[in-house]
C-alpha positions as a Markdown table, in Angstrom:
| # | Residue | x | y | z |
|---|---|---|---|---|
| 1 | Unk | 12.7 | 5.5 | -14.2 |
| 2 | Unk | 14.7 | 8.2 | -13.2 |
| 3 | Unk | 17.1 | 7.2 | -10.6 |
| 4 | Unk | 16.2 | 9.8 | -8.3 |
| 5 | Unk | 12.0 | 8.5 | -8.3 |
| 6 | Unk | 13.6 | 5.2 | -7.6 |
| 7 | Unk | 15.8 | 5.8 | -5.1 |
| 8 | Unk | 12.4 | 6.9 | -3.3 |
| 9 | Unk | 10.5 | 4.4 | -4.0 |
| 10 | Unk | 13.4 | 2.0 | -2.3 |
| 11 | Unk | 13.6 | 4.2 | 0.9 |
| 12 | Unk | 9.6 | 3.7 | 0.9 |
| 13 | Unk | 9.5 | -0.1 | 0.5 |
| 14 | Unk | 12.7 | -0.3 | 3.2 |
| 15 | Unk | 11.5 | 2.0 | 5.6 |
| 16 | Unk | 8.7 | 0.4 | 8.0 |
| 17 | Unk | 5.1 | 1.2 | 8.2 |
| 18 | Unk | 2.7 | -1.0 | 9.9 |
| 19 | Unk | -0.7 | 0.1 | 10.4 |
| 20 | Unk | -0.9 | 2.7 | 12.8 |
| 21 | Unk | 3.0 | 3.3 | 13.0 |
| 22 | Unk | 3.8 | 4.9 | 9.8 |
| 23 | Unk | 4.8 | 8.3 | 11.0 |
| 24 | Unk | 8.4 | 7.3 | 9.7 |
| 25 | Unk | 7.2 | 6.3 | 6.4 |
| 26 | Unk | 5.3 | 9.8 | 6.4 |
| 27 | Unk | 7.9 | 11.6 | 7.1 |
| 28 | Unk | 9.3 | 10.2 | 3.5 |
| 29 | Unk | 6.7 | 11.2 | 2.1 |
| 30 | Unk | 6.2 | 14.4 | 3.4 |
| 31 | Unk | 10.0 | 15.5 | 2.2 |
| 32 | Unk | 9.0 | 14.5 | -1.1 |
| 33 | Unk | 6.0 | 16.2 | -1.7 |
| 34 | Unk | 7.4 | 20.0 | 0.0 |
| 35 | Unk | 9.8 | 19.9 | -3.0 |
| 36 | Unk | 6.9 | 20.0 | -5.7 |
| 37 | Unk | 4.0 | 21.8 | -3.6 |
| 38 | Unk | 3.7 | 25.1 | -1.2 |
| 39 | Unk | 0.9 | 23.4 | 0.9 |
| 40 | Unk | 1.9 | 20.3 | 2.5 |
| 41 | Unk | 0.2 | 18.9 | 6.0 |
| 42 | Unk | -0.5 | 15.9 | 8.1 |
| 43 | Unk | -4.2 | 15.3 | 9.7 |
| 44 | Unk | -4.8 | 14.0 | 12.8 |
| 45 | Unk | -5.0 | 10.3 | 12.0 |
| 46 | Unk | -1.6 | 10.5 | 10.5 |
| 47 | Unk | -2.7 | 11.1 | 6.4 |
| 48 | Unk | 0.1 | 13.3 | 4.5 |
| 49 | Unk | -1.9 | 15.6 | 2.0 |
| 50 | Unk | -0.1 | 17.6 | -0.3 |
| 51 | Unk | -2.2 | 20.3 | -2.7 |
| 52 | Unk | -1.4 | 21.2 | -5.8 |
| 53 | Unk | -3.4 | 24.2 | -7.7 |
| 54 | Unk | -6.0 | 24.1 | -4.7 |
| 55 | Unk | -8.4 | 26.6 | -6.1 |
| 56 | Unk | -8.9 | 24.5 | -9.7 |
| 57 | Unk | -12.0 | 22.7 | -10.0 |
| 58 | Unk | -12.9 | 20.0 | -10.0 |
| 59 | Unk | -11.2 | 19.0 | -6.8 |
| 60 | Unk | -9.6 | 15.4 | -6.9 |
| 61 | Unk | -8.4 | 13.5 | -4.3 |
| 62 | Unk | -5.3 | 10.8 | -5.4 |
| 63 | Unk | -5.3 | 8.1 | -2.4 |
| 64 | Unk | -2.4 | 5.4 | -2.3 |
| 65 | Unk | -1.6 | 4.0 | 1.3 |
| 66 | Unk | 1.3 | 3.9 | 2.5 |
| 67 | Unk | 0.6 | 1.4 | 5.9 |
| 68 | Unk | 1.5 | -2.5 | 5.9 |
| 69 | Unk | 0.8 | -5.9 | 7.7 |
| 70 | Unk | 3.1 | -6.5 | 10.4 |
| 71 | Unk | 2.5 | -7.4 | 14.1 |
| 72 | Unk | 1.8 | -6.3 | 17.6 |
| 73 | Unk | 3.7 | -7.6 | 21.2 |
| 74 | Unk | 0.9 | -8.8 | 23.3 |
| 75 | Unk | 2.7 | -10.6 | 25.9 |
| 76 | Unk | 6.3 | -11.1 | 27.1 |
| 77 | Unk | 6.8 | -14.3 | 28.9 |
| 78 | Unk | 9.2 | -14.8 | 32.1 |
| 79 | Unk | 12.0 | -17.0 | 29.9 |
| 80 | Unk | 11.7 | -13.8 | 27.8 |
| 81 | Unk | 10.0 | -14.6 | 24.3 |
| 82 | Unk | 7.7 | -12.8 | 23.3 |
| 83 | Unk | 4.0 | -13.4 | 21.6 |
| 84 | Unk | 2.4 | -11.3 | 19.2 |
| 85 | Unk | -1.0 | -11.0 | 17.2 |
| 86 | Unk | -1.1 | -10.0 | 13.2 |
| 87 | Unk | -1.6 | -6.1 | 12.3 |
| 88 | Unk | -3.7 | -6.5 | 9.1 |
| 89 | Unk | -4.2 | -9.7 | 6.7 |
| 90 | Unk | -1.0 | -11.9 | 7.5 |
| 91 | Unk | -0.5 | -15.3 | 6.4 |
| 92 | Unk | 0.3 | -17.6 | 9.9 |
| 93 | Unk | 2.0 | -20.3 | 7.5 |
| 94 | Unk | 4.7 | -17.7 | 6.5 |
| 95 | Unk | 5.5 | -16.6 | 9.9 |
| 96 | Unk | 7.5 | -18.7 | 11.6 |
| 97 | Unk | 11.2 | -18.9 | 10.8 |
| 98 | Unk | 11.4 | -15.5 | 9.5 |
| 99 | Unk | 13.4 | -12.8 | 11.1 |
| 100 | Unk | 11.7 | -9.9 | 12.3 |
| 101 | Unk | 12.1 | -6.1 | 13.6 |
| 102 | Unk | 10.6 | -5.0 | 16.9 |
| 103 | Unk | 10.0 | -1.4 | 16.6 |
| 104 | Unk | 11.2 | -0.7 | 19.8 |
| 105 | Unk | 11.0 | 2.9 | 21.7 |
| 106 | Unk | 14.9 | 2.9 | 21.9 |
| 107 | Unk | 15.3 | 1.2 | 18.5 |
| 108 | Unk | 15.2 | -1.5 | 16.1 |
| 109 | Unk | 15.7 | -5.0 | 17.6 |
| 110 | Unk | 16.3 | -8.3 | 16.1 |
| 111 | Unk | 14.2 | -11.3 | 16.7 |
| 112 | Unk | 13.7 | -14.6 | 14.8 |
| 113 | Unk | 9.7 | -16.7 | 14.6 |
| 114 | Unk | 11.1 | -19.4 | 16.6 |
| 115 | Unk | 9.6 | -23.0 | 15.6 |
| 116 | Unk | 10.2 | -26.4 | 16.8 |
| 117 | Unk | 12.4 | -28.7 | 14.3 |
| 118 | Unk | 11.1 | -30.3 | 12.9 |
| 119 | Unk | 13.0 | -33.2 | 14.3 |
| 120 | Unk | 11.1 | -33.2 | 17.7 |
| 121 | Unk | 7.8 | -32.9 | 16.2 |
| 122 | Unk | 4.8 | -35.8 | 16.0 |
| 123 | Unk | 3.6 | -37.0 | 12.0 |
| 124 | Unk | 0.4 | -35.2 | 12.7 |
| 125 | Unk | 2.1 | -31.9 | 14.1 |
| 126 | Unk | 4.1 | -31.5 | 11.0 |
| 127 | Unk | 1.0 | -31.1 | 8.3 |
| 128 | Unk | -0.7 | -28.1 | 11.2 |
| 129 | Unk | -0.6 | -24.3 | 10.5 |
| 130 | Unk | 0.4 | -23.2 | 14.0 |
| 131 | Unk | -1.9 | -20.5 | 15.1 |
| 132 | Unk | -0.5 | -16.7 | 16.3 |
| 133 | Unk | -0.9 | -17.5 | 19.9 |
| 134 | Unk | 1.3 | -20.8 | 19.6 |
| 135 | Unk | 4.3 | -18.5 | 17.8 |
| 136 | Unk | 7.0 | -16.7 | 19.2 |
| 137 | Unk | 9.8 | -14.3 | 19.2 |
| 138 | Unk | 13.1 | -15.1 | 20.3 |
| 139 | Unk | 15.1 | -11.6 | 20.7 |
| 140 | Unk | 18.1 | -13.8 | 22.8 |
| 141 | Unk | 16.6 | -12.1 | 26.2 |
| 142 | Unk | 17.3 | -14.2 | 28.9 |
| 143 | Unk | 14.2 | -13.6 | 31.0 |
| 144 | Unk | 11.1 | -11.3 | 31.3 |
| 145 | Unk | 13.5 | -8.4 | 32.9 |
| 146 | Unk | 16.2 | -8.7 | 30.0 |
| 147 | Unk | 13.1 | -8.4 | 27.0 |
| 148 | Unk | 11.3 | -5.4 | 28.6 |
| 149 | Unk | 14.2 | -3.5 | 28.7 |
| 150 | Unk | 14.6 | -3.6 | 25.1 |
| 151 | Unk | 11.1 | -4.1 | 24.2 |
| 152 | Unk | 7.3 | -3.5 | 25.5 |
| 153 | Unk | 4.2 | -4.8 | 24.8 |
| 154 | Unk | 2.4 | -2.9 | 22.1 |
| 155 | Unk | 5.5 | -2.0 | 20.1 |
| 156 | Unk | 5.3 | -3.0 | 16.3 |
| 157 | Unk | 7.2 | -5.8 | 14.5 |
| 158 | Unk | 7.8 | -5.8 | 10.6 |
| 159 | Unk | 9.4 | -9.0 | 9.0 |
| 160 | Unk | 13.2 | -8.2 | 8.3 |
| 161 | Unk | 13.4 | -7.9 | 4.2 |
| 162 | Unk | 13.7 | -5.2 | 2.2 |
| 163 | Unk | 14.1 | -4.3 | -1.4 |
| 164 | Unk | 15.9 | -6.4 | -3.9 |
| 165 | Unk | 16.1 | -6.7 | -7.4 |
| 166 | Unk | 15.5 | -9.7 | -9.8 |
| 167 | Unk | 15.5 | -10.1 | -12.9 |
| 168 | Unk | 14.8 | -7.4 | -16.1 |
| 169 | Unk | 13.0 | -4.7 | -14.4 |
| 170 | Unk | 11.6 | -7.3 | -11.7 |
| 171 | Unk | 12.1 | -6.1 | -7.9 |
| 172 | Unk | 11.3 | -7.9 | -4.4 |
| 173 | Unk | 10.1 | -6.4 | -1.0 |
| 174 | Unk | 7.6 | -6.4 | 1.5 |
| 175 | Unk | 4.8 | -3.9 | 1.8 |
| 176 | Unk | 5.2 | -3.3 | -2.0 |
| 177 | Unk | 1.0 | -3.6 | -1.1 |
| 178 | Unk | 0.9 | -0.9 | -1.0 |
| 179 | Unk | 3.9 | 1.3 | -0.7 |
| 180 | Unk | 3.7 | 1.2 | -4.6 |
| 181 | Unk | 0.4 | 2.9 | -4.7 |
| 182 | Unk | 2.1 | 6.3 | -2.4 |
| 183 | Unk | 5.0 | 5.8 | -4.7 |
| 184 | Unk | 2.5 | 6.3 | -7.7 |
| 185 | Unk | 0.5 | 9.1 | -6.0 |
| 186 | Unk | 3.7 | 10.9 | -4.8 |
| 187 | Unk | 5.4 | 10.3 | -8.9 |
| 188 | Unk | 1.9 | 12.1 | -10.4 |
| 189 | Unk | 2.1 | 14.8 | -8.1 |
| 190 | Unk | 6.0 | 15.2 | -9.3 |
| 191 | Unk | 4.6 | 15.0 | -13.0 |
| 192 | Unk | 1.5 | 17.3 | -12.4 |
| 193 | Unk | 3.6 | 20.1 | -10.7 |
| 194 | Unk | 5.7 | 20.5 | -14.2 |
| 195 | Unk | 1.9 | 21.1 | -15.8 |
| 196 | Unk | -0.7 | 23.7 | -16.7 |
| 197 | Unk | -3.9 | 22.2 | -14.8 |
| 198 | Unk | -7.4 | 23.2 | -14.5 |
| 199 | Unk | -8.0 | 20.8 | -11.8 |
| 200 | Unk | -7.1 | 21.3 | -7.4 |
| 201 | Unk | -5.1 | 17.9 | -6.8 |
| 202 | Unk | -4.6 | 16.5 | -3.5 |
| 203 | Unk | -2.4 | 13.7 | -2.6 |
| 204 | Unk | -2.6 | 11.9 | -0.2 |
| 205 | Unk | -0.4 | 9.1 | 1.7 |
| 206 | Unk | -3.4 | 7.0 | 3.5 |
| 207 | Unk | -3.5 | 5.5 | 6.7 |
| 208 | Unk | -4.3 | 2.3 | 8.6 |
| 209 | Unk | -6.5 | 0.8 | 4.6 |
| 210 | Unk | -5.2 | -2.5 | 6.6 |
| 211 | Unk | -7.7 | -1.8 | 9.5 |
| 212 | Unk | -10.6 | -0.9 | 7.7 |
| 213 | Unk | -9.6 | 1.2 | 5.5 |
| 214 | Unk | -9.8 | 4.7 | 7.6 |
| 215 | Unk | -7.2 | 7.1 | 6.4 |
| 216 | Unk | -9.1 | 7.1 | 3.4 |
| 217 | Unk | -12.3 | 7.4 | 4.9 |
| 218 | Unk | -11.7 | 10.8 | 7.2 |
| 219 | Unk | -9.1 | 12.4 | 4.6 |
| 220 | Unk | -12.0 | 11.9 | 2.2 |
| 221 | Unk | -14.5 | 13.6 | 4.3 |
| 222 | Unk | -11.9 | 16.9 | 4.7 |
| 223 | Unk | -11.1 | 17.5 | 1.5 |
| 224 | Unk | -14.5 | 16.7 | 0.1 |
| 225 | Unk | -13.4 | 16.1 | -3.5 |
| 226 | Unk | -15.3 | 15.7 | -6.8 |
| 227 | Unk | -13.4 | 13.4 | -7.8 |
| 228 | Unk | -11.7 | 10.5 | -6.2 |
| 229 | Unk | -9.0 | 7.9 | -7.6 |
| 230 | Unk | -7.4 | 4.9 | -5.4 |
| 231 | Unk | -4.1 | 3.8 | -6.1 |
| 232 | Unk | -3.3 | -0.2 | -5.2 |
| 233 | Unk | -1.7 | -3.1 | -6.4 |
| 234 | Unk | -4.1 | -6.3 | -7.7 |
| 235 | Unk | -3.7 | -9.8 | -8.2 |
| 236 | Unk | -1.0 | -10.3 | -11.1 |
| 237 | Unk | -2.1 | -13.8 | -12.6 |
| 238 | Unk | 0.9 | -15.1 | -14.2 |
| 239 | Unk | 2.0 | -17.5 | -11.5 |
| 240 | Unk | 1.4 | -21.7 | -11.2 |
| 241 | Unk | -1.7 | -22.6 | -10.3 |
| 242 | Unk | -3.3 | -18.9 | -10.3 |
| 243 | Unk | -7.1 | -19.7 | -11.2 |
| 244 | Unk | -7.7 | -17.0 | -13.8 |
| 245 | Unk | -11.6 | -18.0 | -14.6 |
| 246 | Unk | -12.0 | -16.7 | -11.3 |
| 247 | Unk | -10.1 | -13.5 | -11.0 |
| 248 | Unk | -9.2 | -12.9 | -14.0 |
| 249 | Unk | -5.7 | -12.5 | -15.9 |
| 250 | Unk | -3.3 | -10.2 | -15.5 |
| 251 | Unk | 0.3 | -10.2 | -16.1 |
| 252 | Unk | 3.1 | -7.9 | -14.4 |
| 253 | Unk | 5.1 | -5.9 | -17.3 |
| 254 | Unk | 0.7 | -5.8 | -19.0 |
| 255 | Unk | 0.5 | -2.4 | -17.8 |
| 256 | Unk | -1.6 | -1.0 | -15.5 |
| 257 | Unk | -4.7 | -2.4 | -13.9 |
| 258 | Unk | -8.2 | -0.5 | -15.1 |
| 259 | Unk | -11.2 | -1.5 | -13.2 |
| 260 | Unk | -14.8 | -1.7 | -13.7 |
| 261 | Unk | -17.5 | -2.2 | -11.8 |
| 262 | Unk | -20.8 | -1.0 | -9.4 |
| 263 | Unk | -18.6 | 0.9 | -6.9 |
| 264 | Unk | -16.6 | 3.2 | -9.6 |
| 265 | Unk | -17.9 | 5.6 | -11.7 |
| 266 | Unk | -18.2 | 5.0 | -15.1 |
| 267 | Unk | -17.3 | 8.2 | -16.5 |
| 268 | Unk | -14.1 | 8.5 | -14.8 |
| 269 | Unk | -13.7 | 4.7 | -15.4 |
| 270 | Unk | -14.0 | 5.6 | -19.5 |
| 271 | Unk | -11.6 | 8.6 | -19.3 |
| 272 | Unk | -8.9 | 6.1 | -17.6 |
| 273 | Unk | -9.6 | 3.7 | -21.5 |
| 274 | Unk | -9.3 | 6.9 | -23.2 |
| 275 | Unk | -6.6 | 8.7 | -21.4 |
| 276 | Unk | -4.8 | 5.5 | -21.7 |
| 277 | Unk | -5.6 | 4.9 | -25.8 |
| 278 | Unk | -3.8 | 8.9 | -26.3 |
| 279 | Unk | -0.9 | 7.8 | -24.1 |
| 280 | Unk | -0.5 | 4.8 | -25.6 |
| 281 | Unk | 0.1 | 3.1 | -22.3 |
| 282 | Unk | -1.0 | -0.5 | -22.3 |
| 283 | Unk | -3.3 | -1.5 | -20.0 |
| 284 | Unk | -5.1 | -4.2 | -18.1 |
| 285 | Unk | -8.5 | -4.7 | -16.8 |
| 286 | Unk | -10.2 | -6.2 | -13.9 |
| 287 | Unk | -13.8 | -6.5 | -13.0 |
| 288 | Unk | -15.0 | -5.6 | -9.4 |
| 289 | Unk | -18.4 | -7.0 | -9.1 |
| 290 | Unk | -18.1 | -6.2 | -5.4 |
| 291 | Unk | -16.4 | -4.5 | -2.9 |
| 292 | Unk | -12.7 | -3.5 | -4.6 |
| 293 | Unk | -11.1 | -3.9 | -0.8 |
| 294 | Unk | -9.1 | -0.7 | -1.7 |
| 295 | Unk | -9.3 | 2.9 | -0.5 |
| 296 | Unk | -11.8 | 3.6 | -3.6 |
| 297 | Unk | -15.1 | 2.1 | -1.6 |
| 298 | Unk | -14.9 | 4.4 | 1.1 |
| 299 | Unk | -13.5 | 7.2 | -0.8 |
| 300 | Unk | -16.7 | 6.4 | -2.9 |
| 301 | Unk | -19.0 | 7.1 | 0.0 |
| 302 | Unk | -17.9 | 10.2 | 1.4 |
| 303 | Unk | -20.9 | 13.4 | 2.2 |
| 304 | Unk | -22.7 | 12.9 | -0.7 |
| 305 | Unk | -20.8 | 10.5 | -2.8 |
| 306 | Unk | -17.9 | 11.0 | -4.9 |
| 307 | Unk | -16.9 | 10.2 | -8.5 |
| 308 | Unk | -14.4 | 7.5 | -7.9 |
| 309 | Unk | -11.8 | 5.7 | -10.2 |
| 310 | Unk | -9.0 | 2.3 | -9.6 |
| 311 | Unk | -5.8 | 2.4 | -11.0 |
| 312 | Unk | -3.4 | -1.0 | -9.8 |
| 313 | Unk | 0.1 | -2.2 | -10.1 |
| 314 | Unk | 0.3 | -6.2 | -10.7 |
| 315 | Unk | 1.5 | -7.7 | -8.1 |
| 316 | Unk | 2.8 | -11.3 | -7.3 |
| 317 | Unk | 2.2 | -13.2 | -3.8 |
| 318 | Unk | 0.2 | -10.4 | -2.1 |
| 319 | Unk | 0.3 | -10.0 | 1.8 |
| 320 | Unk | 3.7 | -12.2 | 1.7 |
| 321 | Unk | 7.8 | -10.9 | 2.2 |
| 322 | Unk | 8.1 | -11.5 | -0.9 |
| 323 | Unk | 5.5 | -9.4 | -3.1 |
| 324 | Unk | 7.1 | -8.9 | -6.5 |
| 325 | Unk | 6.2 | -6.1 | -9.1 |
| 326 | Unk | 7.5 | -4.5 | -12.0 |
| 327 | Unk | 9.2 | -1.1 | -12.3 |
| 328 | Unk | 8.1 | -0.1 | -15.7 |
| 329 | Unk | 4.2 | -1.1 | -14.5 |
| 330 | Unk | 4.9 | 1.4 | -11.3 |
| 331 | Unk | 6.7 | 3.8 | -13.6 |
| 332 | Unk | 3.7 | 3.7 | -16.6 |
| 333 | Unk | 0.6 | 3.8 | -13.8 |
| 334 | Unk | 2.3 | 7.5 | -12.4 |
| 335 | Unk | 2.2 | 8.7 | -15.9 |
| 336 | Unk | -1.5 | 7.3 | -16.9 |
| 337 | Unk | -2.6 | 9.3 | -13.4 |
| 338 | Unk | -1.2 | 12.4 | -14.2 |
| 339 | Unk | -2.4 | 12.2 | -17.6 |
| 340 | Unk | -6.3 | 11.0 | -16.5 |
| 341 | Unk | -5.8 | 14.4 | -13.9 |
| 342 | Unk | -4.8 | 16.9 | -16.5 |
| 343 | Unk | -7.8 | 15.6 | -18.6 |
| 344 | Unk | -9.7 | 16.8 | -16.0 |
| 345 | Unk | -11.9 | 19.8 | -16.6 |
| 346 | Unk | -14.2 | 22.9 | -14.7 |
| 347 | Unk | -17.8 | 21.9 | -15.4 |
| 348 | Unk | -17.2 | 17.7 | -16.1 |
| 349 | Unk | -19.8 | 15.7 | -15.4 |
| 350 | Unk | -19.7 | 12.4 | -13.4 |
| 351 | Unk | -23.1 | 11.8 | -13.2 |
| 352 | Unk | -23.9 | 8.6 | -14.6 |
| 353 | Unk | -25.9 | 8.4 | -17.7 |
């Protein structure tokens, strides 16, 4: 991956964007898109939309969600401790003992999620998972008034970890779900800006996917695409105790994950496989017999229906602070997406046969 693109991806990962509070990360996306297209806008939901060759046909929407899971402050105790609730699907087992950042109006505030020491716990309590209302954030404040000078009820919170390199081309960080998708959409648009296209391309960094795929629903309604491609992450199963008989066989470094299932248009799915063969990009396959759990599902149902596809970056340890991906998979997802858009021609029928 070229260095400039890698630095953009690292900046996306390191910039907090809990669902409903995506503005700072979306600023990075706007800056990137404006380098390659003349038309960039932000809608009332907060989705950032960049249009390339808007007069073309068919109209295609590329969607990767920028929002991440996190927390929100709900109560400040008299002692100055902050109680919180999850934003999105957070595993409560992973939260105690973490360093966190409270994103307050006056700037970031460092805190820690406290927990009773194991020495002070009864034997039966050591095996219990603490519910969120039993956990608290300690910012070092000496009482409620001191805490309220720095933070407020309703402030968002993220885990205080960022982008790091592992062995080879593997990287780790929080919120790779789905900073990967946003990056792939942005990188694909960069590649497409150098090509002669028939299609009109709308690259969308969507919001609030973790809260019900809301940004994709509203942006798809506004764009009215004939084709919609969601870019997300998918469970890699190359780790100990993965149940491959239940969730399939996918690995880091094995290439982009292509999907088949009733929520996905078979014409688009077949085209993905065809351009993968033509470009010699190795791919993996996931079967989705039900809702994909991604923006693809709501895009499919927009207005009178959209020919929808899904491509994913394989990822280990989803919805943890230590998600892991391969940079080669990330780059190849962008190349494959650009190849698919290039293959779209006016008059193509996406009606299943």
